C-alpha positions as CSV (number, residue, x, y, z in Angstrom):
1,M,64.1,-93.0,-94.8
2,D,60.6,-94.3,-96.3
3,R,57.9,-93.1,-94.3
4,G,55.4,-94.9,-96.3
5,S,57.1,-97.9,-95.0
6,G,56.7,-96.8,-91.2
7,R,53.1,-96.1,-91.8
8,R,52.7,-99.8,-93.2
9,N,54.6,-101.3,-89.9
10,D,52.3,-99.1,-87.6
11,E,49.2,-100.2,-89.4
12,G,50.2,-104.0,-89.5
13,L,51.3,-103.7,-85.8
14,A,47.7,-102.2,-85.1
15,L,46.2,-104.8,-87.1
16,M,47.9,-107.8,-85.4
17,L,47.1,-106.2,-81.8
18,A,43.5,-105.8,-83.0
19,T,43.5,-109.5,-84.0
20,I,44.8,-110.5,-80.7
21,F,42.4,-108.7,-78.9
22,L,39.7,-110.0,-81.0
23,M,41.0,-114.0,-80.6
24,V,41.1,-112.9,-76.9
25,A,37.7,-111.3,-76.6
26,T,36.5,-114.3,-78.8
27,I,38.0,-116.7,-76.5
28,L,36.6,-115.0,-73.2
29,L,33.2,-114.5,-74.7
30,G,33.2,-118.1,-75.6
31,A,34.2,-119.4,-72.1
32,I,31.8,-117.0,-70.4
33,S,28.9,-118.2,-72.9
34,M,30.1,-122.1,-71.9
35,R,29.9,-121.2,-68.2
36,V,26.4,-119.6,-69.0
37,I,25.3,-122.6,-70.8
38,Q,26.6,-125.0,-68.1
39,H,25.0,-122.8,-65.7
40,G,21.8,-122.7,-67.5
41,R,22.1,-127.0,-67.9
42,Q,22.9,-127.1,-64.0
43,V,19.8,-124.9,-62.9
44,D,17.5,-127.2,-65.7
45,V,19.1,-130.4,-63.9
46,F,18.5,-129.0,-60.4
47,V,15.0,-127.9,-61.3
48,Q,14.5,-131.5,-62.6
49,F,16.0,-132.9,-59.5
50,R,13.6,-131.0,-57.4
51,E,10.4,-131.6,-59.5
52,C,11.2,-135.1,-59.4
53,M,11.3,-134.9,-55.5
54,F,8.1,-133.2,-55.5
55,G,6.7,-135.9,-57.9
56,A,8.1,-138.7,-55.4
57,E,6.6,-137.0,-52.3
58,T,3.2,-136.3,-54.2
59,A,3.0,-140.2,-54.8
60,V,3.6,-140.9,-51.0
61,A,0.8,-138.4,-50.2
62,F,-1.5,-139.8,-52.5
63,A,-0.4,-143.4,-51.1
64,I,-1.4,-142.2,-47.6
65,M,-4.8,-140.7,-48.7
66,D,-5.6,-143.7,-50.4
67,L,-4.9,-145.9,-47.6
68,E,-7.0,-143.4,-45.4
69,E,-10.0,-144.1,-47.7
70,G,-9.5,-147.8,-47.2
71,G,-7.4,-148.5,-50.5
72,D,-3.9,-150.6,-50.6
73,G,-1.9,-147.4,-51.3
74,S,-0.8,-148.3,-54.8
75,I,-0.5,-145.2,-57.2
76,G,0.1,-145.4,-61.0
77,I,1.3,-148.8,-61.0
78,G,-1.4,-150.2,-63.4
79,T,-1.2,-153.9,-63.6
80,W,2.6,-154.3,-62.8
81,E,2.9,-156.6,-59.6
82,P,6.2,-156.8,-57.3
83,P,7.8,-160.1,-56.8
84,E,7.7,-161.7,-53.4
85,L,10.4,-160.5,-50.9
86,E,12.3,-163.3,-48.9
87,T,14.2,-160.7,-46.5
88,P,12.7,-158.1,-44.6
89,S,14.3,-154.5,-44.7
90,V,15.3,-155.3,-48.2
91,I,14.3,-152.6,-51.2
92,P,12.0,-154.7,-53.5
93,P,12.3,-154.5,-57.2
94,L,10.5,-151.3,-58.0
95,P,8.3,-150.4,-61.1
96,D,9.8,-148.8,-64.1
97,F,8.4,-145.8,-65.7
98,D,8.9,-147.1,-69.1
99,D,7.2,-150.6,-68.3
100,D,4.2,-151.0,-70.6
101,R,2.3,-152.4,-67.5
102,V,2.3,-149.2,-65.2
103,A,0.1,-146.3,-65.5
104,P,2.1,-143.3,-63.9
105,E,0.2,-140.3,-62.7
106,S,0.7,-136.5,-63.0
107,L,-0.8,-133.2,-61.9
108,P,-2.0,-130.3,-63.7
109,S,0.3,-128.0,-61.9
110,M,3.4,-130.5,-62.9
111,P,2.1,-132.0,-66.5
112,R,5.9,-133.0,-67.1
113,V,6.2,-134.9,-63.9
114,E,5.3,-138.3,-63.5
115,F,4.9,-140.3,-60.3
116,M,3.9,-143.5,-58.9
117,A,3.9,-145.2,-55.5
118,L,4.4,-149.0,-54.4
119,T,3.1,-149.6,-50.7
120,Q,4.0,-152.6,-48.8
121,H,1.8,-153.7,-46.1
122,W,3.9,-155.3,-43.1
123,A,1.1,-157.3,-41.8
124,D,0.5,-159.6,-44.9
125,D,4.0,-159.6,-46.9
126,G,5.3,-162.9,-45.3
127,L,8.2,-161.0,-43.7
128,D,9.3,-160.3,-40.0
129,N,9.4,-156.6,-40.6
130,N,9.4,-155.5,-36.9
131,G,11.8,-158.1,-35.9
132,D,10.2,-159.6,-33.0
133,G,10.5,-163.0,-34.4
134,I,6.7,-163.4,-35.7
135,V,5.7,-163.1,-39.2
136,D,2.8,-160.9,-40.1
137,D,1.9,-160.6,-36.5
138,P,-0.8,-158.1,-35.2
139,A,1.9,-155.4,-34.1
140,E,2.6,-155.1,-38.1
141,D,-1.0,-154.3,-38.8
142,R,-1.5,-150.7,-40.3
143,M,2.5,-150.6,-40.7
144,F,3.4,-149.6,-44.3
145,T,6.6,-148.9,-46.3
146,I,5.6,-146.8,-49.2
147,Y,8.1,-146.2,-52.1
148,G,7.6,-142.9,-54.0
149,L,8.9,-142.7,-57.6
150,G,9.2,-139.1,-59.6
151,R,10.2,-138.7,-63.1
152,E,10.9,-135.9,-65.2
153,G,12.6,-136.3,-68.4
154,S,15.6,-138.8,-67.8
155,I,15.7,-138.3,-64.3
156,V,14.3,-140.4,-61.7
157,R,14.0,-140.1,-57.7
158,T,12.8,-142.5,-55.2
159,I,11.9,-142.1,-51.5
160,E,11.3,-144.8,-48.9
161,V,8.5,-143.6,-46.4
162,M,7.7,-145.6,-43.4
163,V,4.2,-145.0,-42.0
164,R,1.8,-146.2,-39.0
165,G,-2.0,-146.0,-39.1
166,D,-3.9,-145.1,-36.2
167,D,-7.9,-145.7,-35.9
168,L,-9.3,-142.5,-34.4
169,S,-12.9,-143.8,-34.5
170,I,-15.4,-141.9,-32.2
171,W,-15.5,-145.1,-30.0
172,R,-11.7,-145.1,-29.4
173,N,-12.3,-142.6,-26.5
174,A,-13.6,-142.3,-23.3
175,V,-15.6,-139.1,-24.3
176,F,-16.1,-137.7,-27.8
177,A,-18.0,-134.5,-28.1
178,G,-19.4,-132.5,-31.0
179,S,-20.3,-128.9,-31.6
180,G,-21.4,-128.1,-27.9
181,Q,-23.4,-125.1,-26.7
182,T,-22.7,-121.7,-26.1
183,G,-21.3,-122.5,-22.7
184,G,-18.6,-124.9,-24.1
185,L,-18.6,-128.9,-24.8
186,I,-18.0,-130.4,-21.0
187,N,-19.8,-128.4,-18.1
188,G,-18.9,-129.5,-14.6
189,N,-16.5,-131.8,-12.8
190,V,-15.5,-135.1,-14.2
191,G,-12.9,-138.0,-13.7
192,I,-12.0,-139.3,-16.9
193,R,-9.7,-142.4,-17.6
194,G,-8.9,-142.7,-21.2
195,S,-8.8,-140.6,-24.7
196,V,-10.9,-137.3,-24.7
197,H,-11.9,-135.9,-28.4
198,L,-13.7,-132.3,-28.4
199,L,-14.6,-130.7,-31.6
200,G,-16.4,-127.5,-30.5
201,D,-17.1,-126.6,-34.3
202,E,-19.9,-124.2,-33.2
203,L,-18.4,-122.7,-30.3
204,A,-18.2,-119.0,-30.3
205,E,-14.7,-117.8,-32.0
206,G,-12.2,-115.7,-30.2
207,V,-14.2,-115.5,-26.9
208,E,-11.9,-116.3,-23.9
209,A,-14.4,-117.2,-21.6
210,V,-15.6,-120.2,-23.8
211,T,-14.1,-123.5,-22.0
212,A,-13.9,-126.5,-23.8
213,I,-13.5,-128.5,-20.3
214,D,-14.2,-126.8,-16.9
215,M,-12.1,-129.2,-14.8
216,S,-12.4,-127.6,-11.5
217,G,-12.0,-129.2,-8.3
218,T,-10.5,-132.8,-8.3
219,S,-11.6,-133.8,-12.0
220,L,-8.8,-135.2,-14.0
221,I,-7.8,-137.0,-17.3
222,R,-6.0,-140.3,-16.4
223,N,-3.9,-142.8,-18.7
224,N,-4.6,-145.8,-16.3
225,Y,-7.3,-147.7,-14.4
226,L,-6.3,-146.3,-11.0
227,G,-9.3,-146.0,-9.0
228,L,-11.9,-148.5,-11.0
229,P,-13.3,-150.5,-8.6
230,T,-12.2,-154.4,-8.7
231,D,-15.7,-156.0,-9.5
232,L,-15.8,-153.9,-12.6
233,R,-12.1,-154.3,-13.9
234,E,-12.8,-158.1,-13.8
235,R,-15.6,-157.8,-16.3
236,I,-13.2,-155.9,-19.0
237,P,-9.7,-156.9,-20.7
238,E,-6.7,-156.0,-18.9
239,P,-5.3,-152.8,-20.7
240,P,-2.6,-152.7,-23.2
241,R,0.9,-152.7,-22.1
242,R,4.2,-150.9,-23.2
243,I,7.7,-150.2,-22.5
244,W,7.7,-146.6,-21.2
245,N,10.9,-145.3,-19.7
246,G,12.4,-148.6,-19.4
247,E,9.5,-150.1,-17.5
248,D,6.8,-152.4,-18.7
249,V,3.7,-150.6,-18.0
250,E,-0.3,-150.5,-18.3
251,T,-1.7,-147.8,-20.5
252,L,-4.9,-146.5,-22.0
253,N,-2.6,-144.9,-24.9
254,A,-4.8,-141.6,-23.8
255,T,-4.8,-138.4,-25.7
256,L,-6.6,-135.1,-25.3
257,R,-7.5,-133.3,-28.6
258,V,-9.7,-130.3,-28.7
259,K,-10.4,-128.5,-32.0
260,R,-11.8,-125.3,-30.6
261,G,-12.4,-124.0,-27.1
262,L,-10.0,-123.3,-24.3
263,V,-9.4,-126.0,-21.6
264,G,-10.4,-124.4,-18.5
265,M,-8.3,-125.7,-15.5
266,S,-8.9,-124.7,-11.8
267,G,-8.4,-126.1,-8.4
268,N,-6.9,-129.7,-8.4
269,S,-7.8,-130.6,-12.0
270,K,-5.3,-132.8,-14.0
271,V,-4.4,-133.6,-17.3
272,G,-2.0,-136.6,-16.8
273,E,-0.1,-136.8,-13.9
274,P,3.8,-137.0,-13.3
275,D,5.8,-140.2,-14.2
276,M,6.4,-142.5,-11.0
277,S,8.8,-145.4,-11.5
278,G,8.0,-148.9,-10.3
279,N,4.2,-148.8,-10.2
280,E,3.6,-150.4,-13.9
281,L,1.2,-147.8,-14.6
282,K,1.8,-144.8,-17.7
283,E,0.5,-141.7,-15.5
284,T,1.6,-139.2,-18.4
285,L,-0.7,-138.9,-21.6
286,D,0.6,-140.0,-24.8
287,G,-0.4,-136.6,-26.4
288,T,-2.2,-133.1,-25.9
289,Y,-3.5,-131.3,-28.9
290,V,-5.3,-128.0,-28.1
291,T,-5.6,-125.2,-30.5
292,D,-7.2,-122.4,-28.7
293,G,-5.3,-122.7,-25.2
294,W,-5.9,-122.9,-21.8
295,S,-7.5,-120.7,-19.0
296,G,-8.4,-121.0,-15.2
297,N,-6.7,-120.3,-11.8
298,S,-4.1,-122.8,-12.5
299,V,-3.0,-121.7,-15.9
300,I,-0.1,-118.8,-16.1
301,D,-0.9,-116.2,-18.3
302,D,1.9,-115.7,-20.9
303,G,0.1,-113.6,-23.3
304,D,-0.7,-116.1,-25.8
305,R,-2.4,-119.7,-25.2
306,G,-1.3,-119.9,-21.4
307,D,1.0,-122.2,-19.7
308,P,-0.9,-124.9,-17.5
309,T,0.8,-125.9,-14.4
310,M,-1.1,-129.2,-13.9
311,V,-0.7,-131.0,-17.5
312,W,1.8,-133.9,-18.0
313,S,1.8,-135.1,-21.6
314,D,4.5,-136.7,-23.7
315,N,4.3,-133.9,-26.2
316,G,3.8,-130.9,-23.5
317,W,0.8,-128.6,-24.0
318,D,1.7,-126.4,-26.9
319,E,0.6,-128.6,-29.8
320,P,-2.4,-127.6,-31.6
321,Y,-5.2,-129.6,-33.1
322,D,-4.0,-132.2,-35.3
323,L,-6.3,-133.7,-37.5
324,G,-7.8,-130.5,-39.5
325,D,-11.7,-131.6,-40.6
326,R,-11.0,-135.1,-41.0
327,I,-13.3,-136.2,-38.1
328,S,-16.9,-135.0,-37.1
329,L,-19.8,-135.8,-34.7
330,P,-22.1,-138.6,-36.9
331,F,-25.6,-138.0,-36.9
332,L,-28.4,-140.3,-37.5
333,A,-29.4,-138.4,-40.6
334,D,-26.0,-139.1,-41.9
335,D,-25.0,-141.9,-44.3
336,W,-25.0,-145.3,-43.3
337,R,-21.3,-146.7,-42.7
338,E,-20.8,-150.2,-42.9
339,M,-19.1,-151.4,-39.4
340,G,-15.5,-152.3,-39.9
341,T,-15.1,-151.0,-43.7
342,G,-16.9,-147.4,-43.4
343,E,-18.7,-148.4,-46.7
344,R,-21.8,-146.5,-47.7
345,L,-25.1,-148.6,-48.9
346,L,-26.9,-147.6,-51.8
347,N,-30.8,-147.2,-51.5
348,P,-32.2,-149.1,-54.5
349,W,-35.6,-147.0,-54.3
350,T,-33.9,-143.5,-54.3
351,G,-30.6,-144.0,-55.8
352,S,-28.9,-142.2,-52.9
353,W,-27.2,-143.6,-49.9
354,F,-29.1,-144.9,-46.9
355,S,-29.0,-143.0,-43.9
356,H,-28.2,-144.4,-40.4
357,E,-31.6,-143.9,-39.3
358,H,-33.4,-145.2,-42.4
359,Y,-31.0,-148.3,-42.7
360,F,-31.5,-149.2,-38.9
361,D,-35.2,-149.0,-39.4
362,L,-34.9,-151.6,-42.0
363,I,-32.7,-154.1,-40.1
364,S,-34.8,-153.6,-36.8
365,G,-37.8,-155.4,-37.3
366,V,-41.1,-153.6,-36.3
367,R,-40.4,-150.4,-33.9
368,Y,-41.8,-150.6,-30.1
369,P,-44.6,-148.4,-30.4
370,G,-44.2,-145.5,-27.8
371,N,-42.0,-145.0,-24.9
372,L,-40.4,-148.1,-23.7
373,T,-39.6,-148.5,-19.8
374,I,-37.7,-151.2,-18.3
375,N,-38.7,-151.7,-14.6
376,C,-36.6,-153.4,-12.1
377,A,-39.6,-154.5,-10.7
378,Q,-41.8,-156.0,-13.8
379,N,-41.1,-158.6,-16.4
380,F,-40.8,-157.3,-20.0
381,Y,-40.6,-159.0,-23.3
382,Y,-40.4,-157.5,-27.1
383,N,-39.6,-159.4,-29.9
384,A,-39.3,-157.2,-33.0
385,S,-39.0,-160.0,-35.4
386,R,-42.2,-161.2,-34.2
387,P,-44.1,-158.7,-32.4
388,T,-47.4,-160.3,-32.4
389,D,-45.9,-163.5,-30.1
390,P,-45.6,-162.8,-26.7
391,N,-43.8,-166.1,-25.7
392,P,-40.2,-165.6,-25.0
393,A,-40.0,-169.6,-25.4
394,N,-40.5,-169.0,-29.3
395,R,-37.3,-166.5,-30.0
396,T,-34.7,-167.5,-32.1
397,A,-31.2,-166.5,-32.2
398,G,-31.8,-164.5,-35.2
399,D,-34.6,-162.5,-33.8
400,D,-34.3,-158.9,-32.3
401,Y,-35.5,-158.8,-28.7
402,I,-35.5,-157.7,-25.3
403,L,-36.6,-160.0,-22.5
404,F,-36.1,-159.0,-19.0
405,N,-36.9,-161.2,-15.8
406,A,-37.7,-159.0,-12.5
407,A,-37.1,-162.1,-10.5
408,T,-33.3,-162.6,-11.5
409,N,-33.0,-158.8,-12.6
410,V,-31.5,-160.4,-15.7
411,L,-31.7,-158.4,-19.0
412,E,-31.6,-160.6,-22.1
413,V,-30.7,-158.4,-25.7
414,N,-30.2,-159.4,-29.1
415,G,-29.8,-157.7,-32.7
416,Q,-31.1,-154.2,-33.4
417,I,-34.1,-152.8,-31.6
418,E,-35.8,-149.5,-32.3
419,V,-38.1,-147.4,-29.8
420,N,-40.6,-145.0,-31.2
421,G,-40.5,-142.8,-28.1
422,N,-38.3,-142.5,-25.2
423,L,-36.2,-145.6,-23.5
424,T,-36.2,-145.7,-19.4
425,F,-34.2,-147.9,-17.5
426,R,-36.1,-147.6,-14.0
427,R,-34.8,-149.0,-10.4
428,G,-37.7,-150.9,-8.2
429,S,-38.2,-150.2,-4.4
430,G,-35.4,-150.0,-1.7
431,N,-32.0,-151.5,-3.5
432,D,-33.8,-153.3,-6.4
433,R,-31.8,-151.1,-9.0
434,T,-29.3,-153.4,-10.7
435,I,-30.0,-155.1,-14.2
436,H,-27.4,-157.6,-15.7
437,Y,-27.3,-157.8,-19.2
438,R,-26.5,-160.5,-21.6
439,G,-26.1,-160.6,-25.4
440,R,-25.3,-158.2,-28.2
441,A,-27.9,-155.6,-29.2
442,A,-28.0,-152.0,-30.3
443,I,-31.1,-150.0,-29.6
444,L,-32.0,-146.6,-31.1
445,A,-34.9,-144.5,-29.1
446,R,-36.5,-141.8,-31.1
447,G,-36.6,-139.6,-27.9
448,D,-34.5,-139.3,-24.8
449,V,-33.0,-142.2,-22.8
450,I,-32.9,-142.1,-19.0
451,I,-30.9,-144.9,-17.1
452,D,-31.5,-144.8,-13.6
453,T,-30.4,-148.5,-12.8
454,D,-27.0,-150.2,-12.4
455,L,-26.6,-151.7,-16.1
456,L,-23.5,-154.2,-16.0
457,A,-22.6,-157.0,-18.4
458,Q,-22.9,-160.6,-17.4
459,N,-22.0,-163.7,-19.1
460,A,-24.6,-166.5,-20.0
461,D,-23.8,-168.8,-17.3
462,G,-24.0,-165.8,-14.5
463,S,-20.5,-165.3,-14.3
464,T,-19.0,-161.8,-14.7
465,V,-15.0,-162.4,-15.6
466,G,-14.2,-161.3,-19.2
467,S,-18.2,-160.4,-19.7
468,F,-17.2,-157.0,-21.5
469,P,-17.3,-155.9,-24.4
470,A,-16.4,-159.0,-26.6
471,N,-19.0,-161.4,-24.9
472,N,-21.7,-159.0,-24.0
473,I,-22.3,-155.3,-25.0
474,L,-25.0,-153.0,-25.2
475,G,-25.1,-149.9,-27.2
476,I,-27.9,-147.5,-27.1
477,M,-28.5,-144.5,-29.2
478,A,-30.9,-141.6,-28.5
479,T,-32.3,-138.9,-31.2
480,G,-32.5,-136.5,-28.2
481,N,-30.8,-136.3,-24.6
482,M,-29.4,-139.2,-22.3
483,T,-29.3,-138.9,-18.8
484,L,-27.2,-141.7,-17.0
485,G,-27.7,-141.9,-13.3
486,S,-30.2,-139.3,-11.8
487,A,-29.5,-141.1,-8.6
488,S,-25.8,-141.2,-7.4
489,Q,-23.6,-144.0,-7.1
490,L,-24.8,-146.0,-10.2
491,R,-22.6,-148.2,-12.4
492,M,-23.2,-148.9,-16.0
493,M,-21.3,-150.5,-19.1
494,G,-22.0,-150.0,-22.5
495,A,-21.7,-147.9,-25.9
496,F,-23.7,-144.5,-25.1
497,Y,-24.5,-141.9,-27.8
498,A,-26.8,-139.1,-27.9
499,Q,-27.2,-136.2,-30.7
500,G,-28.2,-133.9,-27.9
501,T,-27.2,-133.5,-24.5
502,V,-25.5,-136.4,-22.3
503,R,-26.0,-136.0,-18.7
504,S,-24.2,-137.8,-15.8
505,A,-24.5,-135.5,-12.9
506,K,-24.2,-137.8,-10.0
507,Q,-21.5,-140.0,-8.8
508,T,-22.1,-142.4,-11.7
509,I,-19.3,-144.9,-12.7
510,T,-19.7,-145.4,-16.6
511,V,-17.4,-148.1,-18.1
512,G,-17.3,-147.6,-22.0
513,T,-17.8,-144.7,-24.3
514,L,-20.0,-141.6,-24.3
515,V,-20.4,-139.9,-27.3
516,G,-22.8,-136.9,-27.8
517,N,-23.0,-133.2,-28.8
518,Y,-22.9,-131.4,-25.3
519,F,-22.0,-132.9,-21.7
520,D,-23.4,-131.8,-18.6
521,M,-21.5,-133.6,-15.7
522,G,-22.8,-131.5,-12.7
523,S,-20.5,-131.0,-9.5
524,N,-20.3,-134.5,-8.1
525,V,-17.6,-135.9,-10.3
526,P,-18.9,-138.9,-12.0
527,E,-16.4,-141.1,-13.5
528,I,-15.5,-142.7,-17.1
529,Y,-13.4,-145.4,-18.0
530,Q,-12.6,-146.1,-21.5
531,V,-12.3,-149.6,-22.6
532,P,-9.8,-150.1,-25.5
533,P,-11.3,-153.1,-27.3
534,L,-14.9,-151.6,-27.5
535,A,-14.6,-149.9,-30.8
536,D,-13.8,-153.4,-32.2
537,N,-16.6,-155.1,-30.4
538,L,-19.7,-152.8,-31.3
539,P,-23.1,-154.3,-31.9
540,Y,-24.1,-154.0,-35.3
541,G,-26.0,-150.9,-35.9
542,M,-24.1,-148.5,-33.9
543,I,-23.5,-145.2,-35.5
544,G,-19.6,-144.3,-36.1
545,A,-18.9,-148.1,-35.8
546,Y,-16.0,-147.8,-38.6
547,P,-12.5,-146.9,-38.3
548,I,-11.2,-143.5,-39.0
549,L,-7.5,-144.2,-40.0
550,V,-4.9,-141.5,-39.8
551,Y,-1.3,-142.1,-40.9
552,S,1.8,-140.6,-39.3
553,Q,5.3,-141.0,-40.6
554,I,8.0,-143.0,-38.8
555,S,10.8,-142.6,-41.3
556,W,12.2,-141.0,-44.5
557,R,14.8,-141.8,-46.7
558,E,16.0,-141.1,-50.4
559,L,17.0,-144.0,-52.3
560,G,18.2,-142.4,-55.4
561,G,17.1,-142.9,-59.1
């Protein structure tokens, strides 16, 4: 036997086995490598898809910010313009990232991701987007479809988001309160019909005794005009209507917002009321947003924010304040903001923005010197445009003036009037306490305001139906405090603003809006009725007379690349 031959056979077999093992190992390693590479590519693609979605969402967020600042919501589309659509609910042609006309944007945190947004305004696109049979009707105003696009590399993702804009102007409330005092924002009992917006930015933090509203007794917040006297209701527009729980009902679209401070509820106080069918009224509030919670003997202690037993709101009572720091109480030293647009005006002499009080001083003619009193028993005339002319017959439609006839108790107003002191409306003897005003005017008192008379809108022909606020409106501003009715059972209509305290301690009925830093309502339950169209009919010169638009998402879907 040849032993060398056997060794060679063994060595050959070993070499063959080693080769096979090496081939198998190479194949396995190659397969694993390919799997790792494929997995890595999948991860990369997933990351790209995710970041493209971030880009599309960022485009929508930027579009909404642009809309809220008064823009058209277009982001990064440059000079590219979409073609006109012929059919609603059809996706329009969208801009291409490779088009030379577009100028996509990016963020430092995502430099490889480009994004842009195309925004379609329902109210001016020539389509019936809401399907009510009317093209570009008022119901489509502030409704937008936003197309957000994001791209990284060769991957593009597109989303479609529908949003609705709501104007949260300070004048779209029955009551708007600012910083408040140590004891809260509203002190005392008050019956409010309409929205309430309270900030409380300077209220002490973490003090449970701080109460934003102390609604003890029979005070309440309602979403309708139940209880408004007929002769006052006929002067104002009918409230909006909507379908609620299958019924066509009247509503003030009322909400309660409290940024900081507890809402104290005791006795029979209510926020909203239980829904009742068959009466054409919406009882529940549209929404309640209270950050700190609830206190009082009609609130169950749950160890957290409290559970009120007398709150009826469409979203319950646990939602916190939803507007962040977007809204604040305007002060007269703040920038002038143009009515309707919110645009600031540059002071050519200083190179800075006009303040509200400075610009009002320019447009209001000559200030009335000292304190001004309108007495029901005494005639009065002041023309700020021609202060040396005492003859009312010489006034013109463009003059800023106040004319009171004591024989008829008619107050005619026009333009912008500034008083270099306190402003007082004083009753005469006996029952001589009613002033009927005609015209449109904003009055700024550099001091306090005291209204101790009825102050009611009246048309030029002496009629009262539909007299407020489109045809006649009086806006009164005070740099100090404002007292509405030091005697009981007074009634007044208008837009009222005070940088200090607003007092309405008696059974006064106010139709319109009260804006102030703090409210002292006493114990006799004065009533306040919001008039929704007031914000659209303010006299020129009123502070805060501009929209504050906030957009909420209605729908969302991805359209693909």
